[in-house]
C-alpha positions in Angstrom: -90.8 -30.4 6.3 -91.6 -28.7 9.6 -94.0 -26.4 7.8 -96.4 -29.3 7.3 -97.9 -30.5 10.7 -98.4 -34.1 11.5 -102.1 -35.0 11.6 -103.3 -38.1 13.5 -106.4 -39.6 12.0 -108.3 -42.2 13.8 -110.2 -45.1 12.1 -113.6 -43.7 13.2 -112.7 -40.2 11.8 -114.4 -38.7 8.7 -110.9 -38.1 7.3 -110.0 -41.7 7.3 -109.8 -43.1 3.8 -113.0 -45.0 3.0 -111.3 -47.7 0.9 -108.7 -48.3 3.7 -111.4 -48.8 6.2 -112.8 -51.7 4.1 -109.7 -53.9 4.3 -108.8 -56.6 6.9 -106.3 -55.4 9.5 -106.9 -51.8 8.7 -104.6 -49.6 10.8 -106.4 -48.1 13.9 -105.0 -44.8 13.0 -102.6 -43.2 10.4 -100.5 -40.2 10.6 -100.3 -37.8 7.7 -98.4 -34.7 6.4 -99.5 -32.7 3.4 -102.7 -32.6 1.4 -105.3 -34.7 3.3 -107.8 -34.4 0.4 -105.9 -37.0 -1.5 -107.1 -39.5 1.0 -110.5 -39.2 -0.7 -109.2 -39.0 -4.2 -109.3 -41.8 -6.8 -105.9 -43.6 -6.1 -103.9 -46.2 -8.0 -100.7 -47.6 -6.7 -97.7 -48.2 -8.8 -95.0 -50.5 -7.4 -92.0 -52.7 -8.5 -88.5 -53.7 -7.9 -85.8 -51.4 -6.2 -83.3 -52.6 -8.8 -85.2 -51.6 -12.0 -84.0 -52.1 -15.6 -84.1 -49.6 -18.3 -87.1 -51.1 -19.6 -88.8 -51.0 -16.2 -88.0 -47.3 -16.0 -89.5 -46.8 -19.4 -92.7 -48.6 -18.4 -93.0 -46.6 -15.3 -92.6 -43.3 -17.2 -95.3 -44.6 -19.9 -97.9 -45.7 -17.4 -97.4 -43.1 -14.8 -97.7 -40.2 -17.4 -100.8 -41.8 -18.8 -102.6 -42.4 -15.5 -101.9 -39.0 -14.2 -103.5 -37.6 -17.4 -106.7 -39.2 -16.4 -106.7 -37.6 -13.0 -105.6 -40.5 -10.8 -103.6 -40.0 -7.6 -100.5 -42.2 -7.8 -99.6 -44.0 -4.5 -96.2 -45.8 -3.9 -93.8 -46.5 -1.2 -91.0 -44.0 -1.6 -88.4 -46.8 -2.0 -85.6 -46.9 -4.5 -86.4 -47.9 -8.1 -89.9 -48.1 -9.5 -91.5 -46.4 -6.5 -89.3 -43.3 -6.6 -89.7 -43.1 -10.4 -93.5 -43.2 -10.2 -93.5 -40.4 -7.5 -91.0 -38.3 -9.6 -92.9 -38.7 -12.9 -96.2 -37.9 -11.3 -94.7 -34.5 -10.0 -93.1 -33.9 -13.2 -96.5 -34.2 -14.9 -98.2 -31.9 -12.4 -100.0 -34.8 -10.7 -100.7 -35.7 -7.2 -99.0 -38.5 -5.3 -99.1 -40.2 -2.0 -96.0 -41.8 -0.4 -96.7 -44.6 2.3 -93.9 -45.0 4.9 -92.9 -48.1 6.7 -91.5 -46.2 9.5 -92.3 -43.3 11.8 -94.0 -40.3 10.0 -91.3 -38.0 11.1 -88.5 -39.9 9.5 -87.9 -40.5 5.8 -86.3 -43.8 4.7 -84.2 -44.1 2.7 -82.6 -40.9 3.8 -81.7 -40.3 0.1 -85.3 -39.5 -0.6 -85.7 -36.7 1.9 -85.5 -34.3 -1.0 -88.2 -36.2 -2.9 -90.4 -36.2 0.2 -90.0 -32.4 0.5 -90.9 -32.1 -3.2 -94.1 -34.3 -2.8 -95.3 -32.0 0.0 -94.4 -28.8 -1.7 -96.4 -29.8 -4.7 -99.6 -30.7 -2.9 -98.9 -34.3 -2.2 -99.2 -36.3 0.9 -97.1 -38.7 3.1 -98.7 -41.2 5.4 -97.7 -43.9 7.9 -99.5 -46.0 10.5 -96.4 -45.3 12.6 -96.2 -42.2 14.7 -93.5 -39.7 15.3 -90.5 -41.1 17.2 -91.6 -44.8 16.6 -88.6 -46.9 15.8 -88.4 -48.7 12.5 -88.4 -52.4 12.3 -87.8 -54.7 9.3 -91.3 -56.2 9.4 -93.0 -52.7 9.1 -92.1 -52.5 5.5 -94.0 -55.6 4.2 -96.9 -54.5 6.6 -97.2 -51.0 5.0 -97.8 -52.7 1.6 -101.4 -53.5 2.7 -101.9 -49.8 3.1 -100.5 -48.9 -0.4 -103.0 -51.3 -1.9 -105.6 -50.5 0.6 -106.0 -46.8 -0.3 -106.0 -47.6 -4.0 -108.7 -48.8 -6.4 -106.0 -50.9 -8.0 -102.4 -51.8 -8.2 -100.0 -51.7 -11.1 -97.0 -54.1 -11.0 -94.3 -52.8 -13.3 -91.3 -55.0 -12.7 -91.0 -57.6 -9.9 -88.5 -60.5 -9.4 -89.7 -63.8 -8.0 -89.2 -62.7 -4.5 -90.2 -59.0 -4.3 -91.9 -56.6 -2.0 -94.1 -55.6 -4.9 -95.5 -59.1 -5.0 -96.7 -58.6 -1.4 -98.5 -55.5 -2.4 -100.1 -57.5 -5.3 -101.2 -60.3 -2.9 -102.7 -57.8 -0.6 -104.6 -56.1 -3.3 -105.9 -59.4 -4.6 -107.0 -60.3 -1.0 -108.8 -56.8 -0.7 -110.7 -57.6 -3.9 -108.9 -54.8 -5.6 -107.8 -54.9 -9.3 -104.3 -56.0 -9.9 -102.6 -55.0 -13.2 -99.5 -56.4 -14.5 -97.0 -55.3 -17.3 -95.8 -58.3 -19.3 -92.2 -59.1 -19.9 -89.7 -61.6 -21.5 -89.4 -65.1 -20.0 -85.6 -64.6 -19.9 -85.9 -61.4 -17.7 -85.4 -62.4 -14.1 -86.9 -59.0 -13.1 -90.1 -60.1 -14.6 -90.5 -63.4 -13.1 -93.0 -62.2 -10.5 -95.1 -60.4 -13.1 -95.3 -63.6 -15.2 -96.3 -65.7 -12.1 -99.1 -63.3 -11.2 -100.4 -63.6 -14.8 -100.1 -67.5 -14.9 -102.0 -67.7 -11.5 -104.9 -65.6 -12.9 -104.5 -63.2 -10.1 -103.8 -60.2 -12.2 -104.9 -58.5 -15.4 -102.3 -58.1 -18.3 -102.0 -54.4 -19.5 -100.0 -52.9 -22.3 -101.1 -49.3 -22.0 -102.6 -46.9 -19.5 -105.8 -46.8 -21.5 -106.1 -50.7 -20.8 -106.4 -49.8 -17.1 -108.7 -46.8 -17.6 -111.0 -48.9 -19.8 -111.3 -51.5 -17.2 -111.8 -48.9 -14.3 -114.3 -46.9 -16.4 -116.9 -49.7 -15.8 -117.0 -48.5 -12.1 -119.6 -45.7 -12.4 -118.7 -44.3 -9.0 -115.2 -43.4 -10.1 -114.4 -39.9 -11.4 -112.0 -40.2 -14.2 -111.0 -37.7 -16.9 -112.3 -38.8 -20.3 -110.0 -40.8 -22.7 -108.7 -38.5 -25.4 -106.6 -39.6 -28.4 -103.4 -37.7 -28.3 -101.7 -36.3 -31.5 -98.0 -36.9 -31.2 -95.3 -35.6 -33.4 -91.8 -37.0 -32.7 -88.9 -34.6 -32.6 -85.5 -36.2 -33.2 -82.6 -34.8 -31.1 -79.9 -37.4 -32.0 -78.8 -39.5 -35.0 -79.6 -42.7 -32.9 -83.2 -41.4 -32.6 -83.5 -40.9 -36.3 -82.2 -44.4 -37.0 -84.4 -46.2 -34.5 -87.5 -44.3 -35.6 -86.8 -45.3 -39.2 -86.6 -49.0 -38.2 -89.7 -49.1 -36.0 -93.0 -49.7 -37.6 -96.5 -51.0 -36.7 -94.9 -54.5 -36.6 -93.2 -55.5 -33.4 -89.4 -55.0 -33.2 -87.1 -56.2 -30.4 -84.2 -54.5 -29.1 -82.1 -57.0 -30.8 -83.8 -56.4 -34.0 -83.1 -52.6 -33.8 -79.4 -53.2 -32.9 -78.8 -55.8 -35.7 -80.6 -53.6 -38.3 -78.8 -50.4 -37.3 -75.1 -49.4 -36.7 -76.0 -48.5 -33.2 -74.8 -49.8 -29.8 -77.1 -51.4 -27.3 -76.9 -48.2 -25.1 -77.7 -46.0 -28.0 -80.7 -48.0 -29.0 -81.8 -48.2 -25.4 -81.6 -44.5 -24.9 -83.5 -43.9 -28.1 -86.3 -46.4 -27.3 -86.7 -45.0 -23.8 -86.8 -41.5 -25.3 -89.7 -42.5 -27.6 -91.5 -44.3 -24.8 -91.4 -41.1 -22.7 -92.8 -39.2 -25.6 -95.5 -41.9 -26.0 -94.5 -42.4 -29.7 -94.0 -46.2 -29.3 -95.5 -48.9 -27.0 -94.0 -51.9 -25.2 -96.2 -54.7 -26.1 -94.2 -57.2 -23.9 -91.6 -59.7 -24.3 -89.1 -56.9 -25.3 -91.1 -55.9 -28.4 -91.9 -52.3 -29.4 -94.4 -50.9 -32.0 -95.2 -47.3 -33.2 -98.4 -45.9 -31.9 -98.6 -43.1 -34.5 
C-alpha cells in the first residue's frame, strides 16, 4: 500500500469532513490513505458483530447491495464479521467504502484483512484513522474510533449485535451525535440480536426491513444527493434442487426456516444456503423474527 501516501488532515482544513467536525470530541486531526473525495460524499455506516450468523451475513449482503445502488459510501471498521462483509460487498458491487482504523494508519488490524485493505485502496476507497504512523495500538482505541465511524456518516445501520457489542457503542455515539440509527429486527431467541432489540425497545433506533426503508427516511433531507429509487425487475435463476424446492414453498406470506425445513425434504444447511442465495439475488426479504417472504 506504499503507492498511497499518508495524508494528515487538520481539523481546520477544508479537507476535514464537515459531519465529523460537528461531533463532540472530534479528532484534532485524521490521517488518510486513498480517495479523499469520499470524506465529502454521502456516507452511511454498517456495523455488527464479529461472530455473525448466516442470517446476519445475508442481511448485510441485502442492505449493502441496496444502499450502494443509491450512491451511498459505506463506512465500517475493517473488523471481522459484519464490518468485513460490508466492505467486501460494497467493492463487489462497484461501490465506494471507507474503513476506519482503531490503530496507526500505517498498520492494518487484524492482519488477516491486509488484502481487503489493499483492495479498498485499489478500487477508489479510503482508509482513515485518528492515529498517526508508528503510533502503538491500545485496547481503548477501538471503542473510541466508533465515534468516527458514526461521525462521518449521516446514519448508522446495526445488522446484528449481541447485548455487549462494539456495534452498540457505534449506535450510542450516532444517537448522541443526532444521527439516524437504523436496526434490522431479529428473533427474541437469537442472542446475536439482543442488542438490536434493546435499541428498538429504548426508542433510540428506527426499525428497517429493506434498504428502501432507509432511503425513504433519508430522502426527507433535501441536502442529500441520493440516486432515485427504481423498482427492480428480478428473475430468479435456480442452480440447485434445494433452490427450486425452497422457491416453491416461499410465498407472499411469511415462512420461517423451520417452516421451510419441515415442508421440504431438505436439511437445515441446504435451506440456509438456498435462502441466502435468494436474499443475495434480492428475490426474498427478511421481515424479522426469522421470517421470509417473496418480493416478486
